[in-house]
C-alpha positions, 0 to 999 in steps of 0.5 A: 302432730308432726309439722312434716307431711309427704311432699306435694310439690316442694320437698325437703330434698330441695330445701336449704334446711335439708342436709343429707351429706354422709358425714353430717349424717354420721355426726348427727347419728353417732350409732349409724356407723355401727349399723352401716354408714351415712352412705348406706343405700338403706337411708336412700336420700334421707337427711337431717332438717337443720331447722328442726334437727330431725331425721327426715325422708327427702320426700317430706315437706313442711310450711317452712320450706325454703328453696336453695 
């Protein structure tokens, strides 16, 4: 079972472990540049959880949320 759920308050987007910088996205997902880029509107505000090393929706959340 995934530790991630849809946010009910605090979300990944405001967590210190969440990184959605375009250059980080392209390094974490090398094939992304082939499809478009880390700045593509299709990825919205999604990013990488640096704690779990997973691609996540910014609206996700988990028990290890840590405010910035």
